[in-house]
C-alpha positions, -999 to 999 in steps of 0.1 A, spaced: -182 263 -170 -212 272 -193 -236 242 -187 -239 208 -171 -254 176 -187 -258 145 -166 -232 158 -142 -206 165 -170 -195 202 -172 -191 219 -206 -175 251 -217 -185 266 -251 -155 281 -269 -153 303 -300 -191 307 -303 -209 335 -322 -230 363 -308 -261 350 -290 -292 350 -312 -326 364 -304 -358 344 -311 -365 367 -340 -330 362 -355 -333 325 -352 -367 325 -368 -354 347 -396 -326 321 -402 -350 292 -402 -372 311 -427 -341 315 -450 -334 277 -450 -371 267 -448 -364 244 -419 -373 247 -382 -344 234 -361 -351 205 -338 -358 218 -302 -325 208 -285 -304 223 -312 -327 254 -313 -322 259 -275 -284 256 -279 -283 282 -307 -304 307 -288 -278 306 -260 -244 300 -277 -247 302 -315 -222 276 -327 -187 272 -313 -173 242 -297 -192 227 -266 -161 211 -250 -165 189 -219 -142 203 -192 -127 169 -187 -112 172 -222 -81 195 -221 -83 225 -245 -51 213 -260 -68 181 -271 -96 174 -296 -131 161 -290 -139 128 -308 -171 108 -311 -179 73 -321 -198 68 -355 -216 37 -368 -214 32 -406 -242 15 -425 -234 -21 -435 -215 -22 -468 -206 16 -467 -173 24 -484 -170 53 -460 -163 28 -432 -126 32 -441 -129 66 -423 -129 46 -391 -151 42 -360 -147 77 -346 -143 113 -359 -133 147 -346 -158 175 -338 -142 207 -349 -171 232 -343 -207 239 -346 -215 263 -374 -223 299 -365 -254 318 -377 -245 352 -392 -208 347 -391 -182 365 -411 -159 335 -408 -158 303 -428 -179 285 -402 -211 303 -413 -242 281 -410 -261 295 -440 -230 295 -463 -222 259 -455 -258 249 -460 -261 267 -493 -227 252 -505 -235 216 -496 -273 211 -494 -275 195 -528 -250 168 -518 -269 158 -487 -302 139 -487 -332 161 -480 -340 148 -446 -308 161 -430 -294 195 -421 -257 202 -416 -249 220 -383 -213 212 -374 -180 202 -391 -148 182 -386 -114 196 -394 -118 187 -431 -148 191 -453 -171 165 -436 -201 175 -416 -223 166 -387 -260 164 -396 -292 166 -376 -322 147 -389 -351 168 -400 -372 141 -416 -401 122 -400 -380 90 -393 -348 107 -382 -359 139 -366 -334 152 -340 -310 124 -344 -273 131 -351 -253 118 -380 -219 122 -396 -215 129 -434 -182 120 -450 -174 144 -478 -149 122 -495 -177 98 -505 -204 122 -515 -226 117 -546 -214 133 -578 -244 153 -586 -229 166 -618 -229 131 -632 -265 125 -621 -258 107 -589 -285 112 -562 -273 117 -526 -281 88 -503 -272 75 -469 -242 55 -480 -217 81 -467 -237 89 -436 -229 74 -402 -252 73 -372 -239 92 -341 -266 97 -315 -304 97 -309 -304 134 -299 -282 165 -297 -279 161 -259 -268 125 -264 -243 137 -290 -228 162 -265 -226 134 -238 -208 111 -263 -178 135 -268 -145 121 -256 -109 131 -255 -88 121 -285 -71 87 -287 -36 83 -274 -8 86 -300 -2 48 -302 -37 36 -294 -55 20 -324 -88 38 -330 -108 5 -326 -93 0 -292 -100 36 -282 -137 31 -292 -140 -1 -271 -124 17 -241 -144 49 -244 -178 34 -253 -180 0 -234 -211 -19 -244 
């Protein structure tokens, strides 16, 4: 066990080397963004990886509910998505934070920062704007703006996930059963 949130135990697997305050500040200077405090604290201790609740077997995947904006074509993705890993700062692997940010920042509205990914090309974002600061979102790659045809990135392919990084971690659940419809799983895992 690496940490506990609201009585729920977590283990962080496949994380990068811990960062010093100086290394994190250097990274923030490279991207011209200061990370929101909860995400910053996490990166100083674990630097990416997968914060997996211990009640989710390591042979399973961690899922989280998403809420699509009204009328979004991305709603076809479904009401929940998989968290694959948090991006690693200064990684030699494909999950490098800076490389992902540089590759995709032009496809994402300016008031978001990508910090984690699903098993495909979609990303989890944290708000860095005045109205969404520290909130967590999911960006569906398959519906991104075609910037080469003059489209401007907007929120139409971005789903709300949680009000904070801690709430995001607390919202992680074990994958749906093989025969359970995703909508039923969401109702069971996130009762209103």
